[in-house]
VMD Tcl script that draws the C-alpha trace (Angstrom):
set ca {
  {113.71 89.16 136.57}
  {113.64 85.40 136.93}
  {116.23 83.17 135.22}
  {113.44 81.52 133.21}
  {112.30 84.88 131.88}
  {115.87 85.92 131.14}
  {116.45 82.73 129.18}
  {113.50 83.53 126.94}
  {115.03 86.82 125.80}
  {117.12 87.05 122.57}
  {120.83 86.34 122.86}
  {121.60 89.94 121.89}
  {119.90 91.33 124.99}
  {121.79 93.38 127.52}
  {123.68 91.29 130.03}
  {122.43 91.19 133.59}
  {123.73 89.44 136.66}
  {121.22 86.91 137.95}
  {122.21 85.80 141.43}
  {120.44 84.90 144.62}
  {120.48 87.56 147.30}
  {121.57 84.93 149.83}
  {123.96 82.37 148.33}
  {124.31 79.22 150.39}
  {127.43 78.96 152.52}
  {129.25 75.69 153.00}
  {129.34 74.66 156.67}
  {133.14 74.31 156.82}
  {133.99 77.21 154.52}
  {135.28 80.57 155.59}
  {133.75 83.87 154.57}
  {135.15 83.64 151.03}
  {135.86 79.91 150.74}
  {133.89 78.29 147.94}
  {135.97 75.13 147.68}
  {138.18 76.25 144.76}
  {141.86 75.24 144.98}
  {142.95 78.06 142.62}
  {144.22 81.27 144.16}
  {143.12 84.73 143.05}
  {146.16 85.33 140.83}
  {145.53 82.18 138.79}
  {141.83 82.97 138.44}
  {142.58 86.51 137.27}
  {144.97 85.16 134.65}
  {142.22 82.87 133.34}
  {139.63 85.64 133.42}
  {141.81 88.11 131.52}
  {143.18 85.81 128.82}
  {140.50 83.36 127.78}
  {137.00 84.55 128.69}
  {134.52 86.74 126.84}
  {132.35 89.26 128.65}
  {129.45 86.80 128.61}
  {131.69 84.14 130.20}
  {132.78 86.62 132.87}
  {129.17 87.41 133.72}
  {128.47 83.70 134.16}
  {131.50 83.40 136.43}
  {130.32 86.37 138.47}
  {126.92 84.72 138.86}
  {128.49 81.44 140.00}
  {129.78 82.44 143.42}
  {130.57 85.38 145.65}
  {134.35 85.04 145.36}
  {134.39 85.06 141.56}
  {131.99 87.99 141.47}
  {134.28 89.94 143.80}
  {137.29 89.23 141.59}
  {135.51 90.17 138.37}
  {134.11 93.45 139.71}
  {137.11 94.63 141.75}
  {139.76 93.71 139.15}
  {137.82 94.76 136.06}
  {140.57 97.14 134.89}
  {143.21 94.39 135.07}
  {141.00 91.82 133.34}
  {140.26 94.18 130.45}
  {143.90 94.98 129.72}
  {143.96 91.97 127.43}
  {141.52 91.97 124.50}
  {138.73 89.41 124.85}
  {138.41 86.50 122.45}
  {136.70 87.54 119.20}
  {132.91 87.20 119.40}
  {131.13 84.71 117.19}
  {127.76 85.06 115.51}
  {125.70 87.77 117.17}
  {127.62 87.87 120.43}
  {128.55 91.52 120.83}
  {129.29 91.42 124.53}
  {132.99 92.24 124.14}
  {132.47 95.56 122.36}
  {131.41 98.92 123.72}
  {127.69 99.40 124.16}
  {127.15 102.73 122.42}
  {123.97 104.60 121.59}
  {121.72 107.27 123.01}
  {118.58 107.80 125.05}
  {115.93 110.21 123.89}
  {112.60 111.35 125.27}
  {109.42 112.44 123.56}
  {108.09 115.88 124.43}
  {104.48 114.73 124.13}
  {102.35 113.18 126.85}
  {100.42 109.94 127.09}
  {97.52 109.84 129.54}
  {98.74 113.07 131.12}
  {102.31 111.86 131.70}
  {105.55 112.10 129.75}
  {106.81 108.71 128.48}
  {110.09 107.37 129.92}
  {113.35 107.54 127.92}
  {113.96 105.15 125.03}
  {117.26 103.73 123.85}
  {118.63 103.60 120.30}
  {121.84 101.54 119.90}
  {124.56 102.46 117.43}
  {124.68 98.80 116.38}
  {121.20 97.76 115.31}
  {121.93 94.16 116.34}
  {122.24 95.27 119.96}
  {118.59 95.67 120.83}
  {117.41 98.08 123.49}
  {114.20 96.26 124.41}
  {115.44 94.88 127.73}
  {116.99 98.26 128.54}
  {113.68 100.00 128.03}
  {111.91 97.42 130.21}
  {113.72 98.97 133.19}
  {111.80 102.23 132.65}
  {108.36 100.76 132.00}
  {107.29 101.03 135.62}
  {105.20 103.93 136.91}
  {108.26 105.29 138.73}
  {109.84 106.61 135.52}
  {106.81 108.15 133.84}
  {107.18 111.95 133.64}
  {110.86 111.53 134.55}
  {113.71 113.37 132.83}
  {117.29 112.26 132.25}
  {119.67 114.87 133.69}
  {123.00 113.05 133.29}
  {124.46 110.08 131.42}
  {127.96 108.89 132.12}
  {129.94 105.64 132.19}
  {126.93 103.39 131.72}
  {124.74 105.08 134.33}
  {121.82 107.46 133.97}
  {120.64 110.06 136.46}
  {116.90 110.71 136.23}
  {114.83 113.39 137.85}
  {111.65 111.64 138.97}
  {108.66 113.87 138.43}
  {104.95 113.61 138.86}
  {102.49 114.80 136.26}
  {101.80 117.80 138.48}
  {104.53 120.14 139.66}
  {106.14 118.82 142.82}
  {107.81 120.74 145.63}
  {110.48 118.06 146.06}
  {113.48 116.88 144.06}
  {113.72 113.11 143.62}
  {116.66 111.66 141.73}
  {117.47 108.09 140.75}
  {120.76 106.63 139.48}
  {120.19 103.69 137.12}
  {122.44 101.15 135.46}
  {120.42 99.97 132.43}
  {122.94 97.22 131.69}
  {122.46 95.46 135.02}
  {119.01 96.76 135.95}
  {120.27 98.34 139.17}
  {118.29 101.38 140.39}
  {119.20 103.59 143.35}
  {116.52 106.09 144.39}
  {118.22 108.89 146.28}
  {116.78 110.55 149.41}
  {114.32 113.32 148.56}
  {115.37 116.98 148.76}
  {112.41 119.08 149.86}
  {111.64 122.40 151.49}
  {114.66 124.64 151.87}
  {116.91 121.75 150.77}
  {115.33 121.64 147.30}
  {117.46 123.52 144.74}
  {116.05 125.63 141.94}
  {117.96 125.52 138.65}
  {120.83 123.08 139.05}
  {123.60 121.34 137.14}
  {124.28 117.67 137.79}
  {127.42 115.54 137.48}
  {128.03 111.84 138.16}
  {131.49 110.68 139.23}
  {132.56 107.05 139.50}
  {135.37 105.47 141.49}
  {138.10 106.04 138.89}
  {137.23 109.77 138.66}
  {138.12 110.44 142.28}
  {141.57 111.52 143.49}
  {141.21 109.20 146.50}
  {139.50 106.16 144.97}
  {137.69 103.68 147.21}
  {139.09 100.22 147.90}
  {138.53 97.51 145.28}
  {135.36 96.36 147.01}
  {133.93 99.83 146.34}
  {134.85 100.01 142.67}
  {131.15 100.30 141.79}
  {130.73 103.33 144.04}
  {129.63 106.70 142.68}
  {129.11 110.29 143.82}
  {126.54 112.71 142.51}
  {127.15 116.48 142.61}
  {124.50 119.19 142.34}
  {125.50 122.81 141.74}
  {122.78 125.40 142.27}
  {122.24 129.03 143.16}
  {121.17 130.46 146.49}
  {120.15 134.06 147.01}
  {123.67 135.35 147.71}
  {126.01 132.50 146.73}
  {126.51 129.39 144.61}
  {126.00 126.14 146.52}
  {126.96 122.51 146.02}
  {125.69 119.29 147.51}
  {126.90 115.75 146.95}
  {125.47 112.27 147.41}
  {127.67 109.24 148.08}
  {126.60 105.69 147.31}
  {128.90 104.54 150.14}
  {126.91 106.40 152.81}
  {123.54 106.44 151.05}
  {122.99 110.04 152.15}
  {123.39 113.63 151.01}
  {126.29 115.59 152.45}
  {125.60 119.01 154.02}
  {125.33 121.94 151.64}
  {128.66 123.57 150.81}
  {129.42 127.10 149.64}
  {131.17 127.29 146.29}
  {134.10 129.69 145.93}
  {135.56 131.25 142.81}
  {133.34 132.38 139.94}
  {129.68 133.02 140.72}
  {127.27 130.99 138.60}
  {123.95 132.71 137.97}
  {120.59 130.96 137.79}
  {120.47 131.75 134.07}
  {123.83 130.05 133.56}
  {122.70 127.05 135.59}
  {119.62 126.74 133.37}
  {121.93 126.56 130.33}
  {124.05 123.88 132.01}
  {120.90 121.98 132.98}
  {119.68 121.89 129.38}
  {123.09 120.99 127.93}
  {123.34 118.42 130.77}
  {126.44 116.60 129.45}
  {129.21 116.97 132.04}
  {132.81 115.91 131.47}
  {135.25 114.91 134.23}
  {138.99 115.50 133.81}
  {141.61 115.50 136.56}
  {139.18 115.55 139.47}
  {137.21 118.50 138.04}
  {133.78 118.59 136.39}
  {133.08 120.73 133.32}
  {129.84 121.87 131.70}
  {129.21 123.93 128.61}
  {127.29 127.17 129.02}
  {126.61 129.97 126.57}
  {130.07 130.92 125.22}
  {131.75 129.61 128.39}
  {133.01 126.40 129.98}
  {132.10 126.10 133.66}
  {134.46 124.07 135.85}
  {134.06 122.73 139.38}
  {136.96 121.26 141.37}
  {135.14 118.73 143.54}
  {137.79 118.57 146.27}
  {137.85 122.34 146.92}
  {134.40 123.34 145.56}
  {136.05 126.10 143.54}
  {134.46 127.11 140.23}
  {135.96 128.61 137.08}
  {134.48 130.31 134.01}
  {136.49 130.00 130.79}
  {135.37 132.09 127.82}
  {135.00 130.38 124.45}
  {135.92 132.08 121.15}
  {133.12 133.81 119.28}
  {133.93 132.34 115.86}
  {132.02 129.07 115.94}
  {130.01 127.16 113.36}
  {126.45 128.24 114.20}
  {123.17 126.40 113.88}
  {119.75 127.90 113.26}
  {118.14 125.75 115.95}
  {115.45 128.06 117.24}
  {112.03 128.71 115.81}
  {112.99 132.37 115.36}
  {116.03 131.30 113.29}
  {118.49 132.80 115.75}
  {122.10 131.65 115.74}
  {122.71 129.01 118.40}
  {126.04 127.63 119.54}
  {126.79 124.34 117.83}
  {129.27 122.78 120.25}
  {129.82 119.64 122.29}
  {132.19 119.27 125.23}
  {134.03 115.95 125.51}
  {137.51 114.44 125.97}
  {140.09 113.57 123.33}
  {141.70 110.14 123.03}
  {144.61 111.29 125.24}
  {142.24 112.36 128.03}
  {142.40 116.10 127.40}
  {139.29 118.24 127.62}
  {138.19 119.46 124.19}
  {135.36 121.24 122.41}
  {133.96 120.05 119.09}
  {132.27 122.12 116.38}
  {130.82 120.76 113.13}
  {129.97 122.23 109.73}
  {129.33 120.96 106.23}
  {132.35 121.05 103.94}
  {132.15 122.60 100.47}
  {131.52 119.13 99.07}
  {128.15 117.81 100.20}
  {129.51 114.37 101.02}
  {131.92 115.67 103.70}
  {131.72 117.41 107.04}
  {134.47 119.23 108.89}
  {134.92 119.05 112.64}
  {136.91 121.71 114.42}
  {138.63 120.58 117.64}
  {139.46 123.20 120.28}
  {141.83 122.63 123.18}
  {142.74 124.83 126.11}
  {146.19 126.40 125.91}
  {148.64 127.26 128.68}
  {147.02 130.69 129.00}
  {143.65 128.94 129.59}
  {142.29 130.26 126.28}
  {140.45 127.95 123.88}
  {142.02 127.75 120.42}
  {141.57 125.56 117.36}
  {144.15 122.78 117.25}
  {142.97 120.60 114.40}
  {140.26 120.17 111.79}
  {138.94 116.74 110.85}
  {137.21 116.00 107.58}
  {134.94 112.99 107.44}
  {133.01 111.47 104.55}
  {129.24 111.02 104.82}
  {127.90 107.57 104.02}
  {125.55 107.77 102.22}
  {126.11 111.31 100.89}
  {123.38 113.88 101.41}
  {121.20 114.35 98.36}
  {120.92 118.09 98.95}
  {122.72 120.61 101.06}
  {121.12 120.60 104.51}
  {119.75 123.71 106.07}
  {121.62 122.96 109.27}
  {123.92 120.57 111.08}
  {123.51 120.29 114.84}
  {125.73 118.47 117.36}
  {123.65 116.41 119.78}
  {126.04 114.48 122.02}
  {129.35 112.65 122.39}
  {130.63 109.42 123.96}
  {134.00 109.91 125.66}
  {135.38 106.37 125.63}
  {134.37 105.30 122.14}
  {134.92 108.65 120.43}
  {131.47 108.59 118.81}
  {129.77 111.93 118.16}
  {126.09 112.23 117.23}
  {124.82 115.06 115.04}
  {121.70 115.78 113.01}
  {121.43 117.18 109.52}
  {118.53 118.24 107.37}
  {115.92 120.89 106.80}
  {112.80 122.10 108.54}
  {110.79 119.31 106.92}
  {113.05 116.37 107.76}
  {116.19 115.71 109.76}
  {118.34 112.62 109.98}
  {120.75 111.49 112.65}
  {124.39 110.60 112.00}
  {127.18 109.05 114.08}
  {130.78 110.21 113.60}
  {133.71 108.00 114.62}
  {136.50 110.47 115.43}
  {139.27 107.87 115.30}
  {138.27 106.36 111.96}
  {136.96 109.67 110.56}
  {133.84 107.91 109.34}
  {130.24 109.07 109.39}
  {127.28 106.73 109.16}
  {123.58 107.38 108.90}
  {121.34 105.97 111.64}
  {118.12 105.22 109.73}
  {116.61 103.38 112.69}
  {116.69 106.58 114.76}
  {113.28 108.22 114.38}
  {113.13 111.80 115.61}
  {110.05 113.14 117.40}
  {108.11 115.25 114.89}
  {110.94 114.58 112.39}
  {113.15 117.01 114.31}
  {116.38 116.35 116.20}
  {117.45 119.98 116.27}
  {115.79 122.88 118.07}
  {115.83 124.66 121.39}
  {112.64 122.84 122.39}
  {114.50 119.53 122.04}
  {117.44 120.54 124.23}
  {117.82 118.17 127.13}
  {115.96 115.32 125.40}
  {119.04 113.65 123.85}
  {121.63 111.79 125.95}
  {124.60 109.91 124.55}
  {125.20 106.59 126.35}
  {128.07 104.12 126.46}
  {129.26 101.28 128.65}
  {132.70 99.73 128.24}
  {133.90 96.38 129.58}
  {135.72 97.84 132.59}
  {132.76 99.90 133.79}
  {130.33 97.06 133.16}
  {132.32 94.36 134.95}
  {132.97 96.69 137.88}
  {129.24 97.38 138.13}
  {128.54 93.68 138.75}
  {129.53 94.25 142.37}
  {126.86 96.89 142.98}
  {124.44 94.40 144.50}
  {127.07 93.10 146.91}
  {127.99 96.62 147.95}
  {124.34 97.46 148.68}
  {123.83 94.31 150.74}
  {127.01 94.96 152.70}
  {125.85 98.52 153.32}
  {122.53 97.24 154.65}
  {124.29 94.78 156.92}
  {123.33 91.62 155.04}
  {125.47 88.59 155.89}
  {125.87 86.19 152.98}
}
mol new
graphics top color blue
foreach p $ca { graphics top sphere $p radius 0.5 }
foreach p [lrange $ca 0 end-1] q [lrange $ca 1 end] { graphics top cylinder $p $q radius 0.2 }
display resetview
């Protein structure tokens, strides 16, 4: 995108870093000398105390040194709250919303994912422009975490290869991973994306935008795992997973639920009445049984009871399971929060009641949890009948529920087994966003570019 085109977009558009791939170097300057007399400590103090996110993006676009400081020290910069935004500048708040995909086809291909923001003033038009190319038609989102999406790139016809892409819709960065074909192509698989701060041995500051992608899948006689590293740009050799065996049927459940949660160097997925865990350093898996007494949802066309649960993290970082049901009063819902005890069993620890705004005019036939955002504590759920469903957003901290009238469901349905895998909660906080500004530099360094 050219600077002229970017300038023509509304001020509420997603921020992107517009820099030249080869900044000019002063003849007498060193590798990182841009003529500034201020040292890094002074610059970081200025960045953290007096600049908004938009200002920080402009600084990162100014020169290589400032961009390195902003991306590598994002956590330090964001310890202090940014100056309050004015007007429609929402750059200092979390970008929260969800991606959804239509099940129908246009010209023989499935349309790419579309974004619906929680704040209607934060438009998703420039985000969707990233997916308008032919590359993302017939694609499917398989993971969404910390501002990045993992998409399975498909053709209209069934392909014998697995092509994945990791995208940052906020910055427009797209990494197409090497193809897995032949005997390397997995069947049913579960996917998890880990960023630098998830790893026990994090990369140096210059690699703060690094990520690793894990695939867990089933072979004929064992469960296998393979990982991709953005540092090497290649897939690691296939590893054999120890511990609990994960069947192809279980992997299909994890694939459809798709939302993975990372806690303490381990990845967790929700399966049918179980939580599946993978310790990424040892490739050891666990299966933890969930209690039977849950709030059900009649999601299927045959009106069978379906688990109505979402796996996420609590504000203190603990892994938790959420269940939702309508309270006796029609203007309230109740959310049951389950934590894992010392005996590794899942038990109810608290129940949250939240008021619906506006109240439902009639008791809904079902409530269905759709997704959760870990950082912001926002949980999306649908409520309604067979004829019409509406989408709601619950703020766990404030215990408030708001209707999202701008969210239009395909065929007026958000709930149903046929819609599993089409809804993906999305959020990007300031730390993750500022750290991602160094992705372009990391790629150029990896390719041997001297700038």
